[in-house]
N, C-alpha and C positions, 0 to 999 in steps of 0.2 A: 864510726867517725875517725877517720885519721888525725891525731895532733900533727898539724903544718907546726914549724920553724921559719919564719919570716925575720928574715933584713931590714928593716922600712930604712928608706934614704935618710937618714939620720943614724945609722948605725945601727939603732937600737935593735936588740932581738923581743917580737913577740910570738905568743904561740897562739892560735888560731885553732879550730877544732870544724870540720868539716865533713858533711858528708858522704857518703860515699856515691859513686854514679855520677856525681858531678865534675866541671871541669875546673882544677886549679885557680881561672881567672875569677871563679865566681866569688870565695872567701875572701881572696884579694883584692876584688874589685868594692866590698864592703867594710872593709875596715878604715882607720881614719887615716888619707893619704894615700890611699891604695892605688891600685893600677885603675885605669880610665876605662878602658875597654873599651871605647867607643864604637865599634861594629856590633859588640855585642856577641864574640865570640864565632863571629865568622873568618876568621886568618884574612882579614883584609886591612888591619888597620895597622897593628906590630904597638900598639898601645896598650898593649899585656904582656910585657916583655920582662923576662924577669933570668935570673942568673941560679942557675941550679948548682946546689954545691959538687964537688968534683967526686966526692963520694956515692952521689944518687943518680950522677949520670946514664953509668951502667943500666941500671935498673928500672928506667923509662924508656916505653918503645919509643926506635928511632922517628926522629921528624920525618913527617910527609912531604915532597915537591914542595907544595903551597907552603909550608909552614919557612922551609928552606929558603925558597924566593922571598919572602916575604921580609925576613931578615937581612940577607942578602942587601934588597934595593932598596929598605927603608929605613934600617936604622945603624947609624953611627956608632955607637954603643957595642955591637953585638960584639961577644964574646964564644970560645971556645964553648961553655958552657950553656950559651942563652937558647932558652925556648921562652914559644910564648906560651901564656899560662892558659890560652887556649884550648891548645890542644895534648893537655895532659889531663886524665883521666884520671882524677881520685877514685882510689880503691884502698881496701887494707892492707895491701903490700907496700902504699907508701907511706906508713904510718912513721910518723917521725921526718919525715923529708921536709930539707932544710931548700931555701931557696931567699933570694936579697933581691929585691924591684930595681930595678934596671933605670937611668938616670932619664927622666922625662925630655924628651925631644923639643 
């Protein structure tokens, strides 16, 4: 169960444990004031947008075209480290992953 470091929208860091094999969206949806994840992980709404710490960006699998398009088309808060948390699968290699919740649109 990877330990995740999550910066909430108030700037407070919280630690969250999540099972291997689930998307990052799932534990982020379950925390207080977490991502809304309206589409349930179908990569069709961008309501699970996060900023990945620059140190971790290269350790994630690259964005697929659907994710890139969704971020480009629907998210005015996009940054170079933006990801849709529904597209990041958790595993032991992501122990310590640090992300910040993006502002809600």
